[in-house]
TIRO-2110 file (N, C-alpha, C; in Angstrom, 1 decimal):
// TIRO-2110
-0.1, 48.6, -37.6, N, 1, A
0.5, 47.4, -37.4, CA, 1, A
1.2, 47.1, -36.0, C, 1, A
1.9, 48.3, -35.6, N, 2, A
2.5, 48.1, -34.2, CA, 2, A
1.5, 47.9, -33.1, C, 2, A
0.2, 48.4, -33.2, N, 3, A
-0.8, 48.4, -32.2, CA, 3, A
-1.2, 46.7, -32.2, C, 3, A
-1.2, 46.0, -33.0, N, 4, A
-1.7, 44.7, -33.1, CA, 4, A
-0.8, 43.9, -32.3, C, 4, A
0.6, 44.3, -32.1, N, 5, A
1.6, 43.4, -31.4, CA, 5, A
1.8, 43.8, -30.1, C, 5, A
1.3, 44.9, -29.7, N, 6, A
1.2, 45.2, -28.2, CA, 6, A
0.5, 44.5, -27.5, C, 6, A
-0.8, 44.0, -27.7, N, 7, A
-1.6, 43.3, -27.1, CA, 7, A
-1.2, 41.9, -26.6, C, 7, A
-0.6, 41.2, -27.7, N, 8, A
0.0, 39.9, -27.4, CA, 8, A
1.3, 40.0, -26.4, C, 8, A
1.9, 41.2, -26.6, N, 9, A
3.3, 41.3, -25.7, CA, 9, A
2.8, 41.5, -24.3, C, 9, A
1.9, 42.3, -24.1, N, 10, A
1.4, 42.5, -22.6, CA, 10, A
0.8, 41.2, -22.1, C, 10, A
-0.1, 40.5, -23.0, N, 11, A
-0.7, 39.2, -22.5, CA, 11, A
0.5, 38.2, -22.1, C, 11, A
1.6, 38.1, -22.9, N, 12, A
2.7, 37.2, -22.5, CA, 12, A
3.4, 37.6, -21.2, C, 12, A
3.6, 39.0, -21.0, N, 13, A
4.3, 39.3, -20.0, CA, 13, A
3.4, 39.1, -18.5, C, 13, A
2.2, 39.2, -18.7, N, 14, A
1.2, 38.9, -17.6, CA, 14, A
1.3, 37.4, -17.3, C, 14, A
1.4, 36.7, -18.2, N, 15, A
1.2, 35.3, -18.0, CA, 15, A
2.7, 34.8, -17.4, C, 15, A
3.8, 35.4, -18.0, N, 16, A
5.1, 34.9, -17.6, CA, 16, A
5.3, 35.3, -16.1, C, 16, A
4.8, 36.6, -15.5, N, 17, A
5.0, 37.0, -14.3, CA, 17, A
4.2, 36.4, -13.3, C, 17, A
2.8, 36.0, -13.7, N, 18, A
2.2, 35.2, -12.9, CA, 18, A
2.6, 33.8, -12.6, C, 18, A
3.1, 33.2, -13.5, N, 19, A
3.6, 31.7, -13.4, CA, 19, A
4.8, 31.9, -12.5, C, 19, A
5.7, 32.9, -12.5, N, 20, A
6.9, 32.9, -11.9, CA, 20, A
6.5, 33.1, -10.3, C, 20, A
5.3, 33.9, -10.1, N, 21, A
4.9, 34.1, -8.6, CA, 21, A
4.3, 32.8, -8.2, C, 21, A
3.7, 32.1, -8.9, N, 22, A
2.8, 30.8, -8.4, CA, 22, A
4.2, 29.8, -8.1, C, 22, A
5.0, 29.8, -9.0, N, 23, A
6.2, 28.8, -8.7, CA, 23, A
6.9, 29.1, -7.3, C, 23, A
7.1, 30.5, -7.1, N, 24, A
7.8, 30.9, -5.8, CA, 24, A
7.3, 30.6, -4.8, C, 24, A
5.7, 30.5, -4.8, N, 25, A
4.8, 30.2, -3.6, CA, 25, A
5.0, 28.7, -3.2, C, 25, A
5.0, 27.7, -4.3, N, 26, A
5.0, 26.4, -4.1, CA, 26, A
6.4, 25.7, -3.7, C, 26, A
7.5, 26.5, -3.9, N, 27, A
8.8, 26.0, -3.7, CA, 27, A
9.2, 25.8, -2.1, C, 27, A
8.6, 26.6, -1.3, N, 28, A
8.9, 26.3, 0.0, CA, 28, A
8.3, 25.0, 0.7, C, 28, A
6.9, 24.8, 0.2, N, 29, A
6.1, 23.5, 0.6, CA, 29, A
7.0, 22.6, 0.0, C, 29, A
7.2, 22.5, -1.2, N, 30, A
7.8, 21.4, -1.9, CA, 30, A
9.1, 20.9, -1.2, C, 30, A
10.0, 21.9, -0.8, N, 31, A
11.3, 21.6, -0.2, CA, 31, A
11.0, 20.9, 1.1, C, 31, A
10.1, 21.5, 1.9, N, 32, A
10.0, 20.7, 3.1, CA, 32, A
9.4, 19.3, 2.9, C, 32, A
8.5, 19.0, 2.1, N, 33, A
7.9, 17.7, 1.9, CA, 33, A
9.1, 16.8, 1.3, C, 33, A
9.8, 17.4, 0.6, N, 34, A
11.1, 16.8, -0.1, CA, 34, A
12.0, 16.4, 0.9, C, 34, A
12.3, 17.0, 1.8, N, 35, A
13.1, 16.8, 3.0, CA, 35, A
12.6, 15.6, 4.1, C, 35, A
11.4, 15.6, 4.1, N, 36, A
10.7, 14.8, 5.0, CA, 36, A
10.6, 13.5, 4.2, C, 36, A
10.5, 13.5, 2.9, N, 37, A
10.7, 12.2, 2.3, CA, 37, A
12.0, 11.7, 2.2, C, 37, A
12.9, 12.4, 2.1, N, 38, A
14.3, 12.0, 2.2, CA, 38, A
14.7, 11.4, 3.5, C, 38, A
14.3, 12.1, 4.5, N, 39, A
14.5, 11.6, 5.8, CA, 39, A
13.9, 10.2, 6.0, C, 39, A
12.6, 10.0, 5.6, N, 40, A
11.8, 8.9, 5.8, CA, 40, A
12.6, 7.6, 5.0, C, 40, A
13.0, 8.0, 3.9, N, 41, A
13.9, 7.2, 2.8, CA, 41, A
14.9, 6.5, 3.4, C, 41, A
15.8, 7.4, 4.1, N, 42, A
17.2, 7.0, 4.7, CA, 42, A
16.9, 6.3, 5.8, C, 42, A
15.9, 6.6, 6.7, N, 43, A
15.3, 5.8, 7.7, CA, 43, A
15.0, 4.3, 7.4, C, 43, A
14.2, 4.1, 6.5, N, 44, A
13.8, 2.9, 5.8, CA, 44, A
15.1, 2.2, 5.3, C, 44, A
16.0, 3.0, 4.5, N, 45, A
17.1, 2.2, 4.0, CA, 45, A
18.2, 1.8, 5.1, C, 45, A
18.2, 2.5, 6.2, N, 46, A
19.0, 2.1, 7.4, CA, 46, A
18.5, 0.8, 7.9, C, 46, A
17.2, 0.5, 7.9, N, 47, A
16.7, -0.7, 8.6, CA, 47, A
16.4, -1.8, 7.8, C, 47, A
16.4, -1.6, 6.4, N, 48, A
16.0, -2.8, 5.6, CA, 48, A
16.9, -2.9, 4.4, C, 48, A
17.1, -3.9, 3.8, N, 49, A
17.8, -4.3, 2.5, CA, 49, A
17.0, -5.2, 1.6, C, 49, A
17.3, -5.0, 0.3, N, 50, A
16.6, -5.8, -0.8, CA, 50, A
16.9, -7.2, -0.8, C, 50, A
16.2, -8.1, -0.7, N, 51, A
16.6, -9.5, -1.0, CA, 51, A
16.4, -9.8, -2.3, C, 51, A
17.3, -10.1, -3.2, N, 52, A
17.1, -10.3, -4.5, CA, 52, A
16.7, -11.9, -4.9, C, 52, A
17.0, -12.7, -3.8, N, 53, A
16.5, -14.1, -3.9, CA, 53, A
14.9, -14.2, -3.8, C, 53, A
14.4, -13.5, -2.8, N, 54, A
12.9, -13.4, -2.6, CA, 54, A
12.1, -12.4, -3.1, C, 54, A
12.9, -11.4, -3.8, N, 55, A
12.3, -10.1, -4.3, CA, 55, A
11.4, -9.4, -3.2, C, 55, A
12.0, -9.2, -2.1, N, 56, A
11.4, -8.4, -1.1, CA, 56, A
12.2, -7.8, -0.2, C, 56, A
11.8, -6.8, 0.6, N, 57, A
12.5, -6.0, 1.5, CA, 57, A
12.7, -6.9, 2.7, C, 57, A
13.8, -7.1, 3.4, N, 58, A
14.0, -7.7, 4.7, CA, 58, A
14.8, -6.6, 5.4, C, 58, A
14.7, -7.0, 6.9, N, 59, A
15.5, -6.2, 7.7, CA, 59, A
16.8, -6.6, 7.9, C, 59, A
17.6, -5.6, 8.1, N, 60, A
19.0, -5.8, 8.1, CA, 60, A
19.5, -6.7, 9.2, C, 60, A
20.5, -7.4, 9.3, N, 61, A
21.1, -8.4, 10.4, CA, 61, A
21.0, -7.6, 11.5, C, 61, A
20.7, -7.9, 12.6, N, 62, A
20.7, -7.3, 14.1, CA, 62, A
19.6, -6.4, 14.4, C, 62, A
18.8, -6.1, 13.4, N, 63, A
17.9, -5.2, 13.6, CA, 63, A
16.7, -6.0, 14.2, C, 63, A
15.8, -5.2, 15.1, N, 64, A
14.6, -5.9, 15.5, CA, 64, A
13.5, -5.3, 15.0, C, 64, A
12.3, -6.2, 14.9, N, 65, A
11.2, -5.7, 14.3, CA, 65, A
10.5, -4.5, 15.4, C, 65, A
10.0, -3.3, 14.7, N, 66, A
9.6, -2.4, 15.7, CA, 66, A
8.4, -2.8, 16.5, C, 66, A
8.3, -2.4, 17.8, N, 67, A
7.3, -3.0, 18.6, CA, 67, A
5.7, -2.7, 18.2, C, 67, A
5.0, -3.8, 18.2, N, 68, A
3.7, -3.7, 17.9, CA, 68, A
3.4, -3.9, 16.3, C, 68, A
4.4, -4.2, 15.6, N, 69, A
4.4, -4.5, 14.3, CA, 69, A
4.7, -6.0, 13.9, C, 69, A
3.6, -6.6, 13.5, N, 70, A
3.8, -8.1, 13.3, CA, 70, A
4.6, -8.5, 12.0, C, 70, A
5.2, -9.6, 12.0, N, 71, A
6.1, -10.0, 11.0, CA, 71, A
5.3, -10.6, 9.9, C, 71, A
5.9, -10.8, 8.7, N, 72, A
5.0, -11.2, 7.5, CA, 72, A
4.6, -12.5, 7.8, C, 72, A
5.5, -13.4, 8.5, N, 73, A
4.9, -14.5, 8.7, CA, 73, A
3.7, -14.6, 9.7, C, 73, A
3.7, -13.7, 10.6, N, 74, A
2.5, -13.8, 11.4, CA, 74, A
1.3, -13.3, 10.7, C, 74, A
1.4, -12.4, 9.8, N, 75, A
0.3, -11.9, 9.0, CA, 75, A
-0.3, -13.0, 8.2, C, 75, A
0.8, -13.7, 7.4, N, 76, A
0.2, -14.9, 6.5, CA, 76, A
-0.4, -15.9, 7.4, C, 76, A
-0.1, -16.3, 8.6, N, 77, A
-0.5, -17.3, 9.5, CA, 77, A
-1.9, -16.9, 9.7, C, 77, A
-2.2, -15.7, 10.3, N, 78, A
-3.5, -15.2, 10.4, CA, 78, A
-4.4, -15.5, 9.2, C, 78, A
-3.8, -15.1, 8.0, N, 79, A
-4.7, -15.1, 6.9, CA, 79, A
-5.0, -16.7, 6.2, C, 79, A
-3.8, -17.7, 6.7, N, 80, A
-4.3, -19.1, 6.4, CA, 80, A
-5.2, -19.5, 7.4, C, 80, A
-5.0, -19.4, 8.8, N, 81, A
-6.1, -19.7, 9.6, CA, 81, A
-7.3, -19.4, 9.2, C, 81, A
-7.7, -18.0, 8.7, N, 82, A
-9.1, -17.6, 8.4, CA, 82, A
-9.5, -18.5, 7.0, C, 82, A
-8.6, -18.5, 6.1, N, 83, A
-9.0, -19.5, 5.1, CA, 83, A
-9.3, -20.9, 5.2, C, 83, A
-8.7, -21.4, 6.3, N, 84, A
-8.9, -22.8, 6.7, CA, 84, A
-10.1, -22.9, 7.5, C, 84, A
-10.7, -21.9, 8.1, N, 85, A
-12.0, -22.0, 8.9, CA, 85, A
-13.2, -21.5, 7.9, C, 85, A
-12.9, -20.8, 6.7, N, 86, A
-14.0, -20.4, 5.9, CA, 86, A
-13.7, -20.8, 4.5, C, 86, A
-14.8, -21.1, 3.6, N, 87, A
-14.6, -21.3, 2.3, CA, 87, A
-15.2, -20.1, 1.7, C, 87, A
-14.8, -19.7, 0.5, N, 88, A
-15.3, -18.8, -0.4, CA, 88, A
-16.5, -19.5, -1.3, C, 88, A
-17.6, -18.8, -1.2, N, 89, A
-19.0, -19.3, -2.1, CA, 89, A
-19.1, -18.4, -3.2, C, 89, A
-18.9, -19.0, -4.3, N, 90, A
-19.0, -17.9, -5.5, CA, 90, A
-20.4, -17.6, -5.7, C, 90, A
-21.4, -18.3, -5.4, N, 91, A
-22.6, -17.9, -5.7, CA, 91, A
-23.2, -16.9, -4.8, C, 91, A
-22.8, -16.7, -3.6, N, 92, A
-23.2, -15.6, -2.7, CA, 92, A
-22.2, -14.7, -2.7, C, 92, A
-21.1, -14.7, -3.3, N, 93, A
-19.7, -13.9, -3.3, CA, 93, A
-19.6, -13.6, -1.7, C, 93, A
-19.3, -14.5, -1.0, N, 94, A
-18.7, -14.3, 0.3, CA, 94, A
-18.3, -15.3, 1.0, C, 94, A
-17.6, -15.2, 2.2, N, 95, A
-16.9, -16.3, 2.8, CA, 95, A
-18.0, -17.0, 3.9, C, 95, A
-17.9, -18.1, 3.8, N, 96, A
-18.8, -19.0, 4.5, CA, 96, A
-18.2, -19.9, 5.6, C, 96, A
-18.6, -19.8, 6.9, N, 97, A
-17.8, -20.5, 8.0, CA, 97, A
-18.0, -21.9, 7.8, C, 97, A
-17.0, -22.7, 7.9, N, 98, A
-16.9, -24.1, 7.9, CA, 98, A
-17.1, -24.9, 9.2, C, 98, A
-17.9, -25.9, 9.4, N, 99, A
-18.2, -26.7, 10.6, CA, 99, A
-16.6, -27.1, 11.2, C, 99, A
-15.8, -27.8, 10.3, N, 100, A
-14.6, -28.2, 10.9, CA, 100, A
-13.4, -27.5, 10.0, C, 100, A
-12.4, -27.4, 10.6, N, 101, A
-11.3, -26.6, 9.7, CA, 101, A
-10.8, -27.6, 8.8, C, 101, A
-10.3, -27.1, 7.3, N, 102, A
-9.9, -27.8, 6.4, CA, 102, A
-8.2, -27.7, 6.6, C, 102, A
-7.7, -28.8, 6.1, N, 103, A
-6.2, -28.9, 5.8, CA, 103, A
-5.9, -28.2, 4.5, C, 103, A
-5.2, -27.0, 4.6, N, 104, A
-4.8, -26.5, 3.3, CA, 104, A
-3.7, -27.2, 2.7, C, 104, A
-3.0, -28.0, 3.2, N, 105, A
-1.9, -28.8, 2.7, CA, 105, A
-2.6, -29.9, 1.7, C, 105, A
-3.8, -30.2, 2.0, N, 106, A
-4.3, -31.2, 1.0, CA, 106, A
-4.9, -30.6, -0.2, C, 106, A
-4.9, -29.3, -0.3, N, 107, A
-5.7, -28.7, -1.5, CA, 107, A
-4.7, -28.3, -2.8, C, 107, A
-5.0, -28.4, -3.8, N, 108, A
-4.0, -28.2, -5.0, CA, 108, A
-3.5, -26.8, -4.9, C, 108, A
-2.4, -26.5, -5.7, N, 109, A
-1.8, -25.2, -5.9, CA, 109, A
-2.9, -24.0, -6.4, C, 109, A
-3.7, -24.7, -7.3, N, 110, A
-4.6, -24.0, -8.0, CA, 110, A
-5.7, -23.5, -7.1, C, 110, A
-6.1, -24.5, -6.1, N, 111, A
-7.2, -24.2, -5.3, CA, 111, A
-6.8, -23.4, -4.1, C, 111, A
-5.7, -23.2, -3.7, N, 112, A
-5.0, -22.4, -2.6, CA, 112, A
-4.8, -21.0, -3.4, C, 112, A
-4.4, -21.0, -4.5, N, 113, A
-4.2, -19.7, -5.2, CA, 113, A
-5.5, -19.0, -5.5, C, 113, A
-6.7, -19.7, -5.9, N, 114, A
-8.0, -19.1, -6.1, CA, 114, A
-8.6, -18.5, -4.7, C, 114, A
-8.3, -19.4, -3.5, N, 115, A
-8.8, -19.0, -2.4, CA, 115, A
-8.0, -17.7, -1.9, C, 115, A
-6.8, -17.9, -2.2, N, 116, A
-6.0, -16.6, -1.6, CA, 116, A
-6.3, -15.4, -2.3, C, 116, A
-6.5, -15.4, -3.7, N, 117, A
-6.9, -14.3, -4.6, CA, 117, A
-8.4, -13.9, -4.1, C, 117, A
-9.2, -14.7, -3.7, N, 118, A
-10.5, -14.0, -3.2, CA, 118, A
-10.4, -13.6, -2.0, C, 118, A
-9.5, -14.1, -1.1, N, 119, A
-9.3, -13.4, 0.2, CA, 119, A
-8.7, -12.2, 0.2, C, 119, A
-7.5, -11.9, -0.8, N, 120, A
-7.2, -10.6, -0.8, CA, 120, A
-8.0, -9.7, -1.6, C, 120, A
-8.9, -10.2, -2.5, N, 121, A
-9.9, -9.1, -3.0, CA, 121, A
-10.8, -8.9, -2.1, C, 121, A
-11.4, -9.7, -1.1, N, 122, A
-12.3, -9.2, -0.2, CA, 122, A
-11.8, -8.7, 1.2, C, 122, A
-10.4, -8.7, 1.5, N, 123, A
-10.0, -8.4, 2.8, CA, 123, A
-8.7, -7.5, 2.6, C, 123, A
-8.4, -6.7, 3.6, N, 124, A
-7.3, -5.8, 3.6, CA, 124, A
-6.7, -5.9, 5.0, C, 124, A
-5.3, -5.8, 5.2, N, 125, A
-4.7, -5.8, 6.3, CA, 125, A
-4.6, -4.5, 7.0, C, 125, A
-5.0, -4.0, 8.1, N, 126, A
-5.3, -2.8, 8.7, CA, 126, A
-4.1, -2.6, 9.7, C, 126, A
-3.1, -1.8, 9.3, N, 127, A
-1.8, -1.6, 10.0, CA, 127, A
-2.2, -1.1, 11.6, C, 127, A
-3.0, -0.1, 11.5, N, 128, A
-3.3, 0.4, 12.8, CA, 128, A
-3.9, -0.5, 13.9, C, 128, A
-4.8, -1.5, 13.4, N, 129, A
-5.3, -2.5, 14.4, CA, 129, A
-4.5, -3.9, 14.3, C, 129, A
-3.8, -4.1, 13.4, N, 130, A
-3.0, -5.3, 13.2, CA, 130, A
-3.9, -6.5, 13.0, C, 130, A
-5.1, -6.4, 12.1, N, 131, A
-6.1, -7.2, 12.1, CA, 131, A
-6.4, -7.2, 10.3, C, 131, A
-7.0, -8.2, 10.0, N, 132, A
-7.5, -8.3, 8.6, CA, 132, A
-9.0, -7.8, 8.7, C, 132, A
-9.1, -6.9, 7.7, N, 133, A
-10.6, -6.3, 7.6, CA, 133, A
-11.3, -6.7, 6.4, C, 133, A
-12.5, -6.9, 6.6, N, 134, A
-13.3, -7.1, 5.4, CA, 134, A
-13.5, -5.8, 4.6, C, 134, A
-13.3, -5.8, 3.1, N, 135, A
-13.4, -4.6, 2.2, CA, 135, A
-14.8, -4.1, 2.3, C, 135, A
-15.7, -4.9, 2.3, N, 136, A
-17.1, -4.5, 2.0, CA, 136, A
-17.7, -3.8, 3.3, C, 136, A
-17.5, -4.5, 4.4, N, 137, A
-18.2, -3.8, 5.6, CA, 137, A
-17.3, -2.9, 6.5, C, 137, A
-15.8, -3.1, 6.2, N, 138, A
-15.0, -2.4, 6.9, CA, 138, A
-14.8, -3.0, 8.3, C, 138, A
-15.6, -4.2, 8.5, N, 139, A
-15.4, -4.8, 9.9, CA, 139, A
-14.3, -5.9, 9.9, C, 139, A
-13.9, -6.4, 11.0, N, 140, A
-13.0, -7.4, 11.1, CA, 140, A
-13.6, -8.7, 10.5, C, 140, A
-12.6, -9.4, 9.8, N, 141, A
-12.9, -10.9, 9.2, CA, 141, A
-14.3, -11.0, 9.1, C, 141, A
END
């Protein structure tokens, strides 16, 4: 009876000692990553505050936008310019250039919302180049 209890005892000791050794190895890397994340978070919070009215992060008063980064309004203006010069064709599932620009203000809210959803589905904003990129080809607009 004592022999059958010895094997599980050795097995549990081996598992416990191995897990402690593995946890000791990852602790150094985890603390470095956590410190880096905390520093990044503190830097972000020193520059931005949460706007409860608009439900978005805004820069603190007196802070300037970092150089080379476009404001939200500029990015939205680029998107709206592209959408005014192109129309999404459901049959071909791609954006088709228009001969004359359309006035987005004359469209209904539902039409603008549908066009915006299609645009965000087919494009992404590339922070490194500060341009809208097509998701399918990886190329610009």
